[in-house]
C-alpha positions, 0 to 999 in steps of 0.5 A: 555368422550373419551380421544383421543390419538395422531395420531401415524405418522407425515405423514399427509397432510392437504388440503384446497382449499379456502382462509378461509379454509387455515387459519383453515388449519394452525391451524390443521397443528400446532396441528399435528407435521410434517404435511404439508399444500396443497393448490392451487397455487393462495393462495400461500401467504396465505398458507405460512402465515398459515403454515410457512415452511410447505406449498406446493402449486399445479397447476391444479385441486385438484383431480389430487393431490389425488393419490399423497397424497394417495401414500405419506401420512398416513392421509389426512385432508380435509377442503372440503365438505364431498360430494366433498371429497367422489367424489375426493377419490372414484377412488383411494380406494383400501382396508381399510388395506392400504387406508390412514385415511381421515378426513373432517372438515367444514370450520367453524371448528365446526365438524371433520368427519372421512370419510375413514379408521376410524380404521385401517387407524387411521382416528378416532384417527386423528379426535379426536386429531384435535377436541381437538385442535380446540375445535370442535366436532368429528363425529364418526360413526363407531359403536364401537366408537359411543357406546364406546365399543371394536374395535376388529381390534384395540385391543392392537395396542397402546401396540404393539400387532399384531392380527391373523384372517381372514377378515371374522373372524374380521367382525364376532367378530366385529358384535358380540361386537356391537350387544351385543352378549357374547364375551369371552376375554381370556388374557394369556399374555400382559399388562392388561391395554388394555382397558384404552389404547384402540384406541381413549380412553375408560373411562367407564367400560368394556361392560357387553357382554365382558366376561373375562377368564384367560385360553382358555381351560376354554371357551365353544366356543359354548356359545359365538359369538366370542372369543378374545384370547390374548396369546403367545401360539399356538392354541390348536389343540383340540379346533381349530374346535370349534373356527373356524370362531369365534376367533381372536388371539392377540400376545403381544410382548414377553416382556409383 
């Protein structure tokens, strides 16, 4: 079972547009230190009661608040129907590297659904934290999370690792992982405990298609759908042509 990690920011907006939803929103705010509740001004009393000192009420349409929330928060939790939230955020989407993580919760508090920016925006991690607090079911639809395998764009993030790769290289490596192609994982630096501390938690064994290596020179790139290289070294010039398009490089802090 996944061990959900806390969402790594307090810049979270919790939005509810109904009286019953506001009560649930108060529980969400209580579970997320620093979060704020946003509700229509006609429910100002209910919002303040649900989240004392952390409620903000707005006039006008909820849709008019979305660009403000996108600009000022890293995560948005909406107690709104999934379809309605899709329509509300659609005009303001830019790219997954910068869009906030968006999570939707049904008004009964049974299901927590990461809707947007599940990986880089942290919506999957945020959904896990909320689901644990509400005793709800997180509905993770990203392939790596559904199958409890490696998320290429999140490897080592909790450990402070940066990664170097083009968008196409990340897409290719991610597809190789979830489609059970052989993927070389070469670790020459950094903490070896990256699997247990992986985003959203991973409690099972390392998937069989991920093949560990201690040195990049030991890898035959042609055998693998992708090569994930954890190192402080520069890429060897003699291997660069063979790794082109299929490698993702991770850079742990030099103290690791």
